[in-house]
BAMARLUM-356538 format. One record per residue: x, y, z of N, C-alpha, C in turn; residue in three letters. Coordinates in steps of 0.02 Angstrom, whole numbers, plus 50000, padded with zeros to 5 digits. Layout:
REM BAMARLUM-356538
XYZXYZXYZALA/...
***
This chain:
REM BAMARLUM-356538
507404906351188506944910951186507384917051205UNK/507404923551168507974928751209507554931351262UNK/507934935151309507674938051364507264944851348UNK/507384947451300506884953151290506484951351234UNK/506434945051198505944942951166505214942351192UNK/504764943251143504054941651165503824935251137UNK/503474932951173503154925651141502574928451083UNK/502644924151033502254924550972501744918950968UNK/501044921650963500594916150949500214918250890UNK/499914913450857499414914950801498874917650827UNK/498624922850786497944924650797497404920750809UNK/497104920350871496624916950893495854919050875UNK/495464914650843494694916150828494264910950860UNK/494474907550918494014902150936493404903950957UNK/493414911850989492724913651014492364917650952UNK/492744918650893492304921350846491744917550814UNK/491294920450781490764917350733491084913350703UNK/490534909250672490854903650613491024909250556UNK/490684912450539490654916850480491354919650467UNK/491614921750533492284925650550492744920750521UNK/492744914450555493334909750524493224907750451UNK/492554908550421492674907550352492994913250303UNK/492844918550348493204924850295493824925550296UNK/494184923850368494864921650380495334917450332UNK/494764911650316495204906350275495134908650197UNK/494944914950172495074917550106495734921550112UNK/496084922850167496574927750163497194922350157UNK/497604925250110498244922350076498124917550018UNK/497404917150007497214913249948497214918949888UNK/497764918949850497764925149816497454923749743UNK/497104917549739496624916149674496024920849688UNK/495894922649751495264926649769495384933449756UNK/496164935949751496094942249750496074945949697UNK/495874952149702495624955749626495964962649632UNK/495994965149570496274971849559495524977349561UNK/495444982249593494744984049574494754987349507UNK/494144988249467494044991849405494304998549415UNK/494185002349469494345009249473494985009449477UNK/495425005849506496155006549523496445006349437UNK/496145000849393496354999049334496245005749283UNK/495715007849298495535014349260496005019649274UNK/496015021949338496445026749373497135025549356UNK/497475021549347498195020249338498395018949274UNK/497895017749217497915018749157498085025649129UNK/497925031449159498005037149148498775038449165UNK/499205041449126499975042549133500025047149184UNK/499705052549190499755058849240499555053949302UNK/499055050849304498845048549384499355042749404UNK/499585038749358499945034449367500705036049402UNK/500965041149360501605045749384501485047749467UNK/500905051249462500865053649531500745048049593UNK/500345043649568500415037649624501085035249626UNK/501415033649580502095031049588502555033749636UNK/502575041349620503015045349665502915044949724UNK/502295045249755502105045849825502125038249850UNK/501955032449820502045026249828502765023149843UNK/503135025949804504005025249809504305028049871UNK/503975034049891504255038549939503925034950012UNK/503345033450014503085029050072503425021550079UNK/503475018850029503825011650027504565013050047UNK/504855016950035505635017850050505805020750123UNK/505275023050153505405026650216505445020850277UNK/505845020550321505765015850380505435018350439UNK/505315015350474505005016050548505405018650596UNK/505245022850640505545024750703505085022650762UNK/505285022250817504845020450878505165023850941UNK/504585026950970504775032351032504335031051081UNK/504535034451144504055038151187504075043751202UNK/503785046851234503655055351256503815055951325UNK/504155060451351504475062651422504205071051416UNK/503935073051477503865079151483504405081351518UNK/504745087451502505345091151514505015095651563UNK/504485098251578504335104751617504075108851570UNK/504365109451514504045114851459503825111351390UNK/503975105751373503805102351307503895094951308UNK/503535091251274503745083151272504365083451242UNK/504745078751256505355076251226505355069351196UNK/505575067951132505465061151108505965056951126UNK/505905051251148506475047051164506335041151130UNK/506935039251083506885034351037507035027951053UNK/506605022051052506805015951083506795010751026UNK/507075004951043507165000150982506474998450953UNK/506514996650893505904994750850505604988150876UNK/504884986950872504684980450874504804976850801UNK/504784970850806504984966350752504534968950701UNK/503974970450701503534970850634503584977250613UNK/504044982450645504134988450615504664987850558UNK/505094983550564505424982450511505224978050447UNK/504844973750466504384969750414503764967050436UNK/503264971850436502604970550446502344963250439UNK/502454962350369502174953650351502844950250332UNK/503084945550381503714942250356503654938650289UNK/503254938050260503254936550186503354939550124UNK/503264946950145503574951250103504014957150114UNK/504294959750077504624967350109504134972750142UNK/504464976650176504054981550202503864985750143UNK/504244987950101504084992550037503454989050011UNK/503334983450013502694980449963502074982250004UNK/502024980350070501524981550102501304988850129UNK/501854992850131501675000350145501445002050071UNK/501785001550013501605004349952500855003149942UNK/500634996849936499904994649936499404996949983UNK/499684999650056499275001650097499185008550087UNK/499615012150058499625018950021499085019149964UNK/499155014549919498865014649862498165014349867UNK/497875009649922497145008849947496995016449973UNK/497345018550005497145025150047497065030750005UNK/497545030849933497395033949895496855034349843UNK/496705027849827496205027049784495435025749807UNK/495405022849879494795022049908494765025249969UNK/495175028349994495155032450060495255028050122UNK/495375022750110495495018050168495965011050147UNK/496215008350203496615002850181496514997750237UNK/496674990950233496754986150276497254981850286UNK/497354979950360497874975650370497424970050410UNK/497824963050410497564958750446498004956050505UNK/497854955050558498344953450617498404944650606UNK/498944943450588499134935950573499354932550638UNK/499794935950670500034933250732500114938450792UNK/500074936850855500064941350909500494938950967UNK/500894944851005501284942651060500864939351107UNK/501264936251162500844933151211500404939751256UNK/500604946851246500314951651275499664952251252UNK/499514949951189499034952451156499054957251099UNK/499684960751095499864966051039499914962250982UNK/499794964350931500034961350858500704960450848UNK/500884954450808501604954850785501724954050716UNK/501314952850685501424952950619500664953750585UNK/500654956350519500124957750478500084955450408UNK/499584956350379499524954250303499014960150274UNK/499234962050222498774967650176498294964350156UNK/497724967450147497014965050118496834970850068UNK/496804968350009496564974449958495954975949967UNK/495954982049966495384985449989494714983949937UNK/494794982449877494424980549829494094972749840UNK/494314969949881494064963949913493704964449978UNK/493764970050006493444972850055492774976250062UNK/492314974850105491634977650097491414978750179UNK/491264983750187490814985350262490094986750259UNK/489674982350268488934982950270488764988850299UNK/489124991750353488804996950382488985004550372UNK/489605003850315489775010350288490025009750223UNK/489635011850182489635010950102490155016250066UNK/490225021350108490585026550077490245031950029UNK/490595036349994491315038150000491645040850059UNK/491155043050102491395046950163491455041950219UNK/491925039950245492065035250297492145039050368UNK/491495037250419491615041050478491915037350541UNK/492215033350519492695029150565492755021850572UNK/493185019050600493125012150584492595006750588UNK/492495002550519491874998550533491824993450587UNK/491134992150592490974987250659490914979450605UNK/490844980550546490724974950504491174973950448UNK/491574968750438492144969550398492094962450347UNK/491914962850289491824956550251492334955250201UNK/492804950650183493154950050132493014944750086UNK/492954947250028492584941749985492024940650000UNK/491544944650031490874942350057490904937850121UNK/491394936350154491414933050219491574937150274UNK/491174936550319491424941050377492014939550411UNK/492384944450423493044942250474492864945350540UNK/493554942550575493424945750656493684952650646UNK/493304956050671493364964850673494034965250708UNK/494084961850766494624963250814495294961250790UNK/495284958150731495944956350698496054960850633UNK/495604966650629495654969650554495764977550574UNK/496514979250549496684986250558496524990350507UNK/496014995750523495785001250473496075006350467UNK/496475007150412496785015150399496285019850373UNK/496245024550391495685029650373496065036550335UNK/495925036850275496455043950243496015050450258UNK/496315054850282495985061550295495765064850220UNK/495925061750168495685064850090495225058950068UNK/494765059950043494235056950006494635053349949UNK/494405047049946494775042749882494705044449808UNK/495275043949772495325046749705494735044549665UNK/494545038449687494045035149646493415038649653UNK/493195042049704492675046449707492795053149690UNK/493325056849720493405065049691493595065149637UNK/494045059649600494215061449538493955056149486UNK/493285054849492492925050749446492855054149378UNK/492565061249377492515065749325492965068049286UNK/493585069649322494145069949285494545062549255UNK/494415058049287494695051949255494265051249186UNK/493585051149188493245050549138493475054949073UNK/493495062349095493585065649037494415063449002UNK/494795062349042495425059649014495405054348980UNK/495025049348995494955043348957494635045048892UNK/494045049348883493885050248823494365054948790UNK/494785058948811495235063548768495785057048742UNK/495995053448789496585047448753496215044248718UNK/495645041548714495185037248658495195043248584UNK/495165049448605495235054448534495935053648509UNK/496365054348553497085054848542497405047148506UNK/497035041848519497075036548507496855035748431UNK/496215037848423495925037248344496265043148297UNK/496415047648331496725052748279497525049348265UNK/497845045948301498575042548291498375038048224UNK/497805035248231497875030348179497565032348114UNK/497545039548095497545043048034498105043148000UNK/498105040047925498555039247891498765046447845UNK/498245050847843498375056847805498035062147852UNK/498195067947828497845074747873497145072347864UNK/496805075047921496045074347923495735079647872UNK/495305078347839494875081747797494195079447788UNK/493855081547724493265078347706493245077347620UNK/492895073747592492735072747531492045077347513UNK/492105079947455491545085247432491335083347350UNK/490785081347346490635080947280490465087947245UNK/490905089347186490725094847148490345094847089UNK/490095088547073489705088647001489375081446998UNK/488925081046946488825074846931488055073546969UNK/487785068246959487185066346996487345066247072UNK/486855066647114487175069547185487005062247219UNK/487535061547255487585052947282487165053847345UNK/487045048347363486495046747419487045046247492UNK/486685046447544487155047347616487565040847612UNK/487255034547598487555028047593488215028847553UNK/488145030347485488535031347438489175036047457UNK/488935041547502489435045547514489885041747570UNK/489495038247609489905034547661490275027847643UNK/490205026447593490545020347556491145023447533UNK/491075030047496491605032147461492065033747511UNK/491805036847563492345039947618492685033847662UNK/492395029147661492735023147699493095019747643UNK/493025019647582493565016847537494235021847539UNK/494075028847532494695032447531495055031647600UNK/494715030347654495145029747719495465023447714UNK/495135017747690495535012547684496135012547636UNK/495985016047581496435015447533497125018647563UNK/496945024147616497635028347628498015024747689UNK/497835019647705498135015747764498585010947726UNK/498505009247656499025005447623499325009447565UNK/499175013847551499455019547498499355025747514UNK/499915029547505499815036647523499545040447467UNK/499625038747416499435041247345498575039747335UNK/498315044247322497555044047308497395045947251UNK/496785044547222496545046747156495765048047142UNK/495615054947129494875056447121494605059547057UNK/494025059047036493865061046980493695068646986UNK/493445071146913493365077646915492675079546974UNK/492345074246989491735076847018491785077347095UNK/492365074547120492545073547194493205077047221UNK/493085080847275493795083147291493915083447368UNK/494605081547388494765080447450494925087447467UNK/494565088547536494805097147566495045095747638UNK/495615097947655495785097947726495285102647773UNK/495415100547835495045104147883495455111147886UNK/495155117147905495575122847916495995122647967UNK/495765119048033496135118748073496255112048097UNK/496865110648124497105103448137496795101948202UNK/496315096948205496055094548269496515091748324UNK/497095090148294497475087548350497925092548389UNK/497885099448359498145104448402497645106848457UNK/497105105548438496445107648494496575101348545UNK/496635096848518496715090348565497245090048611UNK/497755093248586498405093048631498275096848678UNK/497955102948674497985108748721497395105748782UNK/496905101648749496325099548795496885094548853UNK/497175090048814497525085048847498125087348909UNK/498345092248882498785097148940498455099448990UNK/497805102548983497525105449027497145100749070UNK/496955094549048496665089649082497385085949128UNK/497885084749100498425082949139498465087249213UNK/498465094349198498605098749246497975096649293UNK/497355096049290496745095549322496945087949370UNK/497285082749334497385077149362497885077849414UNK/498385082049411498975083449453498615085949516UNK/498065090749505497825092349570497355087249594UNK/497065083549561496655078349587497205073549630UNK/497795072249599498215068249625498695070249674UNK/498605076949691498965079649758499595079149747UNK/499935081049694500705082449674500785088149635UNK/501325092049651501485098149620501485095749536UNK/501305100349489501125098149431501945096549402UNK/502455100649417503045099249378503365092649402UNK/503095089849451503425082149473503075078949411UNK/502555078949375502275073549344502405076849260UNK/502835081549243503015083849190502585088549158UNK/502145091549184501685097149177502135103749181UNK/502175108249113502595113949122502195118749141UNK/502525123849182502195128549208502755133749221UNK/502695140049193503265146149200503615145149260UNK/504195144549266504665146049314504715139349357UNK/504405133549345504525127449373504635121949333UNK/505075123149282505335117749240505945112449286UNK/506275116449336506885111349354506845111549429UNK/507025108849460507165108649531507635103449560UNK/507875105349623508575102049643508225096449677UNK/508575091349698508445085349727507995085449797UNK/508325090149839508125090849911507345094449904UNK/507275098549856506645103949852506115099549823UNK/506315094549779505865090949745505515085049778UNK/506015082449836505765077249883505355081349938UNK/505505086849954505065090750005504415092849976UNK/504465094649910503535095449889503445090149893UNK/503775083649860503265078349855503065075749917UNK/503475076549984503265074750047502715080650072UNK/502925086650067502355090950107501655091350054UNK/501655089950000500995091449962500715085349929UNK/501065080249943500775073649914500725067149965UNK/501415065650003501395059550040501125060850110UNK/501335066650136501225068050216500525066550235UNK/500035068450206499225066050238499155059150242UNK/499405054350195499375047250193499915043750243UNK/500465047550249500985043850298500795044850370UNK/500465050950381500225050950450499585046950460UNK/499255046850417498835041250418498875032950446UNK/499525031950403499705025450426500015025250494UNK/500495030550514500875031050577500295030750636UNK/499985035650626499525038050690499105031650691UNK/498865028150646498465021350662498925016650683UNK/499435015250669500045011350698500165013350762UNK/500025017850790500235021250848499615020450915UNK/499085018250880498495016350928498605011350976UNK/498065012051037498325007151085498065000251074UNK/497734998751029497744991351007498294988350975UNK/498824991950948499354989750924499994991050952UNK/500014995750987500624996851038500394999451112UNK/500774997951151500584998651221500645008351229UNK/500075010651283499955017151285500605020751294UNK/500675027351261501265030351269501925028751216UNK/501775023851175502205023351133501995024151053UNK/502365026451018502075029950946502705025950899UNK/502445026650824502855024950773502835031550728UNK/503305032550697503365037650640503875035450580UNK/503695038850529504215037250478504865041850483UNK/505415039150460506025042750468506035046850403UNK/505715052150417505645056450344506335060850349UNK/506665062850402507325066050396507935063150373UNK/507865056350375508405051550354508175052050266UNK/507525052550243507525052250168507665059550134UNK/507445063750176507555072150155508265074950161UNK/508575071150210509285074650228509835072550183UNK/509675071450117510245069650068510625076850056UNK/511285076250042511585080650032511835082749949UNK/511435077849920511475078849840511125084149821UNK/511305090949801510915095349783510835096449704UNK/511195092249679511335092949605510605094249560UNK/510635099249510509955099249480509695094349448UNK/509055092749448508865087149402508385089949360UNK/508375087749282507735090649254507235086049260UNK/506595090149268506035086749270505825085849192UNK/505325082849181505115080449128505015088149085UNK/505095089149017504915095648999504205094848968UNK/503955102048972503265101848937503285100648872UNK/502695098648846502535096948763502575102748739UNK/502175108448768501945114348741502185119648798UNK/502295125848769502485130748814501845135148837UNK/501205132048830500605135348837500445137148909UNK/500365143148929500185145448992499515141949012UNK/499455139049070498875136949094498715140949170UNK/498105144449149497775147149212497665143649270UNK/
***
């Protein structure tokens, strides 16, 4: 063993209740891991999926830095020291990008995220972790959506865990599953309407009887169904003197398109990213250079979640008092490449207030 290395031991739970050991036995058994329905619904919407992926890729790509602070007489000076081994790869089984991106995802959607300590140094401080999907975690004494602190009881797939080995990350922003529920519902309804409209084979309209014996409602329905079914296989239709096809005076697709554009802007607001980064056209914000777009993404999107992660990892149950961890954001934002990049152009030039 190296001179400066620490002895690593498996996380002990001999003093934990029987139920705690049962909960820990579920960890790593991926057959019991699930993706929450809220996550599936939210990320099925392109605007939210894009916003989520932009921030997840930023947080997942940044490295950790480790430092102490020294008082100079006027201010604190940060003195950087070598990283702990877990700072380069918190979970030895997966890349750092994987565990950090999923940690952000849970913070983004649920307002909190969870790691479990898998090994500890001989000093008692954690040496490695594994990510626990928030959809599988429940806290009986805090149901949400507002979480007031770390939970005293944590269950994983219904079985109690040793709370001393659970690292809870709390977002300063309530989870999108709660704050964005209404916006997500509206977006899904609009997407369903667009899906129905896309399946139309002809321009939308209606059939009107002009003469003859008045048809019943059932007969009119059968006529309309037959007309629609025929249009799916043949673009040419035939009507007698008593029935006339009339187009709607206004195309429903145009109104639907504007509604979807407005809802995309609402989702960008809910998703905490500048609209132009998710392809929503706003006058004067169609293009940006690389550094500016990265800074906007950091300031308006990633920073609250990144600080929630690093502040938790700097607490005294993970690092000795007086030592801290932070993301190397300057390395990420310090690119000299300022060549212009095209942001996805808007579908329409409509101004949105």
